[in-house]
C-alpha positions as a Python dict, from the first residue, in 0.01 Angstrom:
ca = {
    (1, 'M'): (0, 0, 0),
    (2, 'K'): (16, -378, -13),
    (3, 'T'): (58, -579, -338),
    (4, 'I'): (-191, -835, -308),
    (5, 'L'): (-212, -1168, -529),
    (6, 'L'): (-575, -1211, -642),
    (7, 'T'): (-649, -1543, -816),
    (8, 'G'): (-1010, -1539, -1024),
    (9, 'A'): (-929, -1175, -1093),
    (10, 'A'): (-1090, -1164, -1478),
    (11, 'G'): (-1419, -1297, -1270),
    (12, 'F'): (-1721, -1138, -1184),
    (13, 'I'): (-1600, -1117, -811),
    (14, 'G'): (-1219, -1095, -878),
    (15, 'F'): (-1278, -810, -1108),
    (16, 'S'): (-1489, -584, -862),
    (17, 'T'): (-1224, -708, -587),
    (18, 'A'): (-960, -565, -804),
    (19, 'K'): (-1106, -268, -867),
    (20, 'A'): (-1168, -155, -556),
    (21, 'L'): (-794, -271, -397),
    (22, 'L'): (-667, -68, -650),
    (23, 'A'): (-896, 220, -584),
    (24, 'R'): (-754, 249, -252),
    (25, 'G'): (-372, 217, -364),
    (26, 'D'): (-279, -125, -343),
    (27, 'K'): (-110, -285, -609),
    (28, 'V'): (-253, -662, -755),
    (29, 'I'): (-83, -916, -912),
    (30, 'G'): (-398, -1096, -1098),
    (31, 'I'): (-410, -1433, -1191),
    (32, 'D'): (-693, -1657, -1436),
    (33, 'N'): (-730, -1949, -1649),
    (34, 'L'): (-941, -1737, -1883),
    (35, 'N'): (-1113, -2085, -1894),
    (36, 'N'): (-1451, -2107, -2140),
    (37, 'Y'): (-1723, -2173, -1878),
    (38, 'Y'): (-1868, -1864, -1977),
    (39, 'D'): (-1765, -1598, -2300),
    (40, 'P'): (-1444, -1513, -2234),
    (41, 'K'): (-1462, -1226, -2384),
    (42, 'L'): (-1630, -1104, -2101),
    (43, 'K'): (-1365, -1196, -1889),
    (44, 'E'): (-1139, -1026, -2137),
    (45, 'A'): (-1309, -709, -2165),
    (46, 'R'): (-1310, -648, -1753),
    (47, 'L'): (-954, -701, -1769),
    (48, 'E'): (-859, -438, -2043),
    (49, 'I'): (-1040, -222, -1790),
    (50, 'L'): (-828, -329, -1521),
    (51, 'S'): (-509, -308, -1696),
    (52, 'K'): (-561, 46, -1731),
    (53, 'S'): (-400, 52, -1401),
    (54, 'P'): (-48, 116, -1384),
    (55, 'A'): (-95, -100, -1036),
    (56, 'F'): (-215, -421, -1205),
    (57, 'R'): (-38, -679, -1347),
    (58, 'F'): (-200, -996, -1506),
    (59, 'Q'): (-66, -1319, -1583),
    (60, 'K'): (-236, -1619, -1712),
    (61, 'A'): (-176, -1907, -1506),
    (62, 'D'): (-402, -2227, -1409),
    (63, 'I'): (-412, -2245, -1014),
    (64, 'S'): (-421, -2692, -1063),
    (65, 'K'): (-64, -2646, -1165),
    (66, 'P'): (217, -2520, -939),
    (67, 'I'): (211, -2140, -896),
    (68, 'N'): (526, -1995, -1082),
    (69, 'L'): (537, -1654, -948),
    (70, 'P'): (783, -1472, -730),
    (71, 'G'): (638, -1497, -377),
    (72, 'K'): (862, -1200, -219),
    (73, 'E'): (710, -965, -367),
    (74, 'V'): (387, -1050, -264),
    (75, 'D'): (191, -926, 112),
    (76, 'Q'): (-120, -1095, 82),
    (77, 'I'): (-306, -1346, -95),
    (78, 'C'): (-690, -1299, -222),
    (79, 'H'): (-786, -1653, -363),
    (80, 'L'): (-1134, -1603, -555),
    (81, 'A'): (-1081, -1845, -828),
    (82, 'A'): (-1277, -2186, -837),
    (83, 'Q'): (-1479, -2359, -1063),
    (84, 'A'): (-1834, -2247, -1013),
    (85, 'G'): (-2181, -2359, -1115),
    (86, 'V'): (-2363, -2615, -902),
    (87, 'R'): (-2560, -2816, -1159),
    (88, 'Y'): (-2225, -2814, -1379),
    (89, 'S'): (-2078, -3001, -1139),
    (90, 'F'): (-2293, -3307, -1193),
    (91, 'E'): (-2178, -3280, -1548),
    (92, 'N'): (-1772, -3218, -1547),
    (93, 'P'): (-1696, -3326, -1160),
    (94, 'Q'): (-1311, -3355, -1213),
    (95, 'V'): (-1303, -3014, -1354),
    (96, 'Y'): (-1450, -2907, -970),
    (97, 'L'): (-1134, -3153, -820),
    (98, 'D'): (-908, -3005, -1019),
    (99, 'S'): (-992, -2600, -1017),
    (100, 'N'): (-1106, -2615, -622),
    (101, 'I'): (-986, -2862, -448),
    (102, 'L'): (-587, -2886, -590),
    (103, 'G'): (-610, -2519, -706),
    (104, 'T'): (-663, -2421, -316),
    (105, 'L'): (-364, -2674, -229),
    (106, 'N'): (-170, -2473, -449),
    (107, 'V'): (-266, -2176, -314),
    (108, 'L'): (-193, -2276, 3),
    (109, 'K'): (127, -2404, -65),
    (110, 'F'): (248, -2093, -277),
    (111, 'A'): (184, -1921, 44),
    (112, 'K'): (371, -2157, 251),
    (113, 'D'): (683, -2153, 20),
    (114, 'S'): (658, -1759, 4),
    (115, 'N'): (619, -1705, 361),
    (116, 'I'): (304, -1473, 301),
    (117, 'Q'): (101, -1533, 625),
    (118, 'D'): (-285, -1390, 508),
    (119, 'I'): (-494, -1565, 275),
    (120, 'V'): (-874, -1436, 250),
    (121, 'Y'): (-1056, -1731, 44),
    (122, 'A'): (-1407, -1736, -142),
    (123, 'S'): (-1623, -2014, -25),
    (124, 'S'): (-1996, -2058, -39),
    (125, 'S'): (-2368, -2041, 128),
    (126, 'S'): (-2396, -2382, -84),
    (127, 'V'): (-2188, -2561, 182),
    (128, 'Y'): (-2534, -2552, 445),
    (129, 'G'): (-2705, -2733, 177),
    (130, 'N'): (-3090, -2778, 231),
    (131, 'S'): (-3079, -2689, 615),
    (132, 'E'): (-3394, -2564, 760),
    (133, 'D'): (-3222, -2414, 1084),
    (134, 'V'): (-3218, -2022, 909),
    (135, 'P'): (-3068, -1778, 931),
    (136, 'F'): (-2765, -1993, 884),
    (137, 'R'): (-2511, -1967, 1097),
    (138, 'E'): (-2109, -2006, 1095),
    (139, 'D'): (-2077, -2211, 1385),
    (140, 'A'): (-2409, -2477, 1234),
    (141, 'K'): (-2288, -2840, 1269),
    (142, 'D'): (-2371, -3122, 1037),
    (143, 'L'): (-2351, -2941, 710),
    (144, 'R'): (-2461, -3191, 418),
    (145, 'P'): (-2385, -2989, 101),
    (146, 'V'): (-2598, -3098, -198),
    (147, 'S'): (-2389, -3030, -477),
    (148, 'L'): (-2002, -3120, -581),
    (149, 'Y'): (-1944, -2778, -598),
    (150, 'A'): (-2054, -2725, -246),
    (151, 'A'): (-1904, -3007, -114),
    (152, 'T'): (-1567, -2876, -279),
    (153, 'K'): (-1624, -2564, -93),
    (154, 'L'): (-1634, -2728, 271),
    (155, 'A'): (-1377, -2958, 179),
    (156, 'N'): (-1167, -2597, 105),
    (157, 'E'): (-1272, -2437, 422),
    (158, 'R'): (-1116, -2752, 623),
    (159, 'I'): (-835, -2732, 415),
    (160, 'A'): (-790, -2387, 545),
    (161, 'E'): (-831, -2448, 878),
    (162, 'I'): (-564, -2752, 919),
    (163, 'F'): (-282, -2532, 717),
    (164, 'N'): (-378, -2244, 985),
    (165, 'E'): (-346, -2508, 1253),
    (166, 'S'): (-17, -2638, 1085),
    (167, 'T'): (192, -2318, 974),
    (168, 'G'): (7, -2057, 1151),
    (169, 'I'): (-108, -1892, 827),
    (170, 'N'): (-422, -1687, 873),
    (171, 'T'): (-660, -1856, 649),
    (172, 'I'): (-1022, -1613, 658),
    (173, 'G'): (-1331, -1784, 439),
    (174, 'L'): (-1556, -1589, 308),
    (175, 'R'): (-1940, -1782, 266),
    (176, 'F'): (-2055, -1567, -18),
    (177, 'F'): (-2451, -1568, -68),
    (178, 'T'): (-2610, -1562, -445),
    (179, 'V'): (-2378, -1259, -563),
    (180, 'Y'): (-2493, -1041, -803),
    (181, 'G'): (-2446, -651, -976),
    (182, 'P'): (-2272, -554, -1285),
    (183, 'W'): (-2032, -785, -1484),
    (184, 'G'): (-2186, -1060, -1331),
    (185, 'R'): (-2173, -1446, -1484),
    (186, 'P'): (-2420, -1510, -1748),
    (187, 'D'): (-2505, -1827, -1603),
    (188, 'M'): (-2674, -1644, -1315),
    (189, 'A'): (-3029, -1606, -1269),
    (190, 'L'): (-3050, -1242, -1264),
    (191, 'F'): (-2812, -1244, -1639),
    (192, 'K'): (-3036, -1499, -1775),
    (193, 'F'): (-3346, -1337, -1673),
    (194, 'T'): (-3255, -978, -1806),
    (195, 'D'): (-3142, -1145, -2142),
    (196, 'K'): (-3448, -1312, -2192),
    (197, 'I'): (-3704, -1055, -2069),
    (198, 'L'): (-3506, -785, -2331),
    (199, 'K'): (-3515, -1034, -2587),
    (200, 'G'): (-3877, -1075, -2543),
    (201, 'E'): (-3779, -1494, -2467),
    (202, 'P'): (-3948, -1664, -2138),
    (203, 'I'): (-3773, -1742, -1850),
    (204, 'E'): (-3747, -2079, -1679),
    (205, 'V'): (-3825, -2033, -1320),
    (206, 'Y'): (-3749, -2357, -1121),
    (207, 'N'): (-3969, -2511, -863),
    (208, 'N'): (-4229, -2326, -991),
    (209, 'G'): (-4103, -1982, -817),
    (210, 'N'): (-4091, -2120, -448),
    (211, 'L'): (-3706, -2044, -356),
    (212, 'R'): (-3578, -1764, -151),
    (213, 'R'): (-3253, -1643, -194),
    (214, 'D'): (-3053, -1421, -13),
    (215, 'F'): (-2918, -1206, -259),
    (216, 'T'): (-2645, -1003, -218),
    (217, 'Y'): (-2499, -687, -431),
    (218, 'V'): (-2112, -739, -595),
    (219, 'D'): (-2033, -422, -367),
    (220, 'D'): (-2119, -527, -89),
    (221, 'I'): (-1915, -828, -79),
    (222, 'V'): (-1659, -674, -169),
    (223, 'S'): (-1660, -459, 108),
    (224, 'G'): (-1619, -769, 307),
    (225, 'I'): (-1309, -873, 121),
    (226, 'T'): (-1132, -599, 200),
    (227, 'A'): (-1195, -618, 556),
    (228, 'S'): (-1098, -960, 604),
    (229, 'L'): (-786, -868, 388),
    (230, 'D'): (-711, -548, 664),
    (231, 'K'): (-814, -769, 978),
    (232, 'A'): (-667, -1119, 851),
    (233, 'E'): (-349, -1087, 1084),
    (234, 'S'): (-591, -997, 1412),
    (235, 'L'): (-881, -1279, 1287),
    (236, 'K'): (-605, -1593, 1219),
    (237, 'H'): (-864, -1850, 1123),
    (238, 'Q'): (-1212, -1758, 1107),
    (239, 'I'): (-1538, -1841, 875),
    (240, 'F'): (-1803, -1523, 774),
    (241, 'N'): (-2117, -1520, 580),
    (242, 'L'): (-2134, -1259, 320),
    (243, 'G'): (-2496, -1196, 244),
    (244, 'R'): (-2771, -950, 275),
    (245, 'G'): (-2945, -1113, 564),
    (246, 'Q'): (-3279, -1049, 367),
    (247, 'P'): (-3366, -1350, 176),
    (248, 'V'): (-3573, -1250, -121),
    (249, 'N'): (-3836, -1503, -304),
    (250, 'L'): (-3742, -1574, -654),
    (251, 'M'): (-4087, -1438, -763),
    (252, 'D'): (-4075, -1084, -609),
    (253, 'F'): (-3698, -1070, -780),
    (254, 'I'): (-3836, -1140, -1087),
    (255, 'T'): (-4080, -878, -1069),
    (256, 'E'): (-3767, -660, -970),
    (257, 'I'): (-3613, -698, -1301),
    (258, 'E'): (-3945, -687, -1499),
    (259, 'N'): (-3944, -344, -1377),
    (260, 'A'): (-3593, -257, -1450),
    (261, 'T'): (-3676, -342, -1796),
    (262, 'Q'): (-3993, -233, -1812),
    (263, 'K'): (-4084, -534, -1958),
    (264, 'P'): (-4321, -831, -1850),
    (265, 'A'): (-4180, -1176, -1813),
    (266, 'Q'): (-4332, -1461, -1979),
    (267, 'K'): (-4272, -1718, -1710),
    (268, 'I'): (-4228, -2132, -1789),
    (269, 'M'): (-4266, -2307, -1441),
    (270, 'M'): (-3988, -2576, -1415),
    (271, 'P'): (-3972, -2863, -1146),
    (272, 'M'): (-3658, -2815, -881),
    (273, 'Q'): (-3303, -2861, -1051),
    (274, 'Q'): (-3049, -3122, -909),
    (275, 'G'): (-2816, -2963, -619),
    (276, 'D'): (-3051, -2646, -590),
    (277, 'V'): (-3179, -2568, -257),
    (278, 'N'): (-3524, -2421, -151),
    (279, 'Q'): (-3391, -2093, 40),
    (280, 'T'): (-3011, -1935, 181),
    (281, 'Y'): (-3058, -1706, 423),
    (282, 'A'): (-2741, -1566, 604),
    (283, 'D'): (-2684, -1454, 953),
    (284, 'T'): (-2451, -1174, 898),
    (285, 'S'): (-2370, -1077, 1291),
    (286, 'K'): (-2050, -1210, 1295),
    (287, 'A'): (-1866, -1028, 985),
    (288, 'K'): (-2075, -712, 1126),
    (289, 'A'): (-1908, -777, 1457),
    (290, 'L'): (-1535, -864, 1333),
    (291, 'L'): (-1520, -728, 1036),
    (292, 'G'): (-1793, -422, 1037),
    (293, 'Y'): (-1956, -547, 740),
    (294, 'C'): (-2253, -341, 673),
    (295, 'P'): (-2434, -431, 336),
    (296, 'K'): (-2618, -106, 186),
    (297, 'T'): (-2733, -201, -133),
    (298, 'S'): (-3139, -250, -179),
    (299, 'I'): (-3274, -530, -428),
    (300, 'S'): (-3442, -267, -658),
    (301, 'K'): (-3111, -40, -676),
    (302, 'G'): (-2890, -351, -729),
    (303, 'V'): (-3123, -482, -1035),
    (304, 'K'): (-3157, -132, -1188),
    (305, 'S'): (-2772, -132, -1174),
    (306, 'F'): (-2756, -430, -1334),
    (307, 'V'): (-2981, -379, -1594),
    (308, 'D'): (-2813, -48, -1664),
    (309, 'W'): (-2495, -219, -1739),
    (310, 'Y'): (-2615, -496, -1909),
    (311, 'K'): (-2795, -229, -2162),
    (312, 'E'): (-2471, -24, -2190),
    (313, 'Y'): (-2251, -311, -2236),
    (314, 'Y'): (-2458, -491, -2535),
    (315, 'K'): (-2583, -174, -2689),
    (316, 'I'): (-2907, -244, -2646),
}
């Protein structure tokens, strides 16, 4: 049993990670700033569930400020807090610098000052930009992010690498690929599409539907996170892709939502949005080899799980 400091504990992936860590017997100290990027009630509902466990403790905190916690009780850090959203990063760039860059520096400094040797942190598939060299491999050269959000994630990887070299702290970066599932964020496509389809309202489909995404179910992502925590000491500094390794055309994804909701989607075709990329496609061979990572959830099963949760949560 270990004590894990989990940043972003009230977030989508943080919540699911906390549940998995608690279920296997770890203690979790969760921190989150509970900002209003989306409805804080959803974050509060997640925390209400986590707080039922005596092994979970929450502290509201903003990681853009120095972390004020007794570090001696923490064994490892799982750093998932970040300002999310590709398009929003063009509207509010300062928030991304504060949360994603300064926040990560504060987490790393806390680890150094507290003599915590293992940090697993969230990166993003967005660091690959519009690369046409698919599937995306971790050793790809000349990465060119096309949004400020993506640039901050790539910068975090470089900062973590330098900390590993200068301090010996183990830093494991995980490039998440389009994570979806129950308790997901309202700004993500699955949430928005499900909401509008169930209400009989039209959905906006960008790039006329000519997009491919490596949609990855949240439980599969969490399996990669927990494996990284377990193997951090032997991994030292590594970057891993966590995806499904099977990109799906956006129009096919919408069809899965129609099947799960049993309602047709009214589509409004829209041009490509600033900061978007044509495709994401993870090569997961490194994660499979070193982490034992093996995503298991099909798109149809994952989408149905989300729609079932959505209907239950919103009492539809």
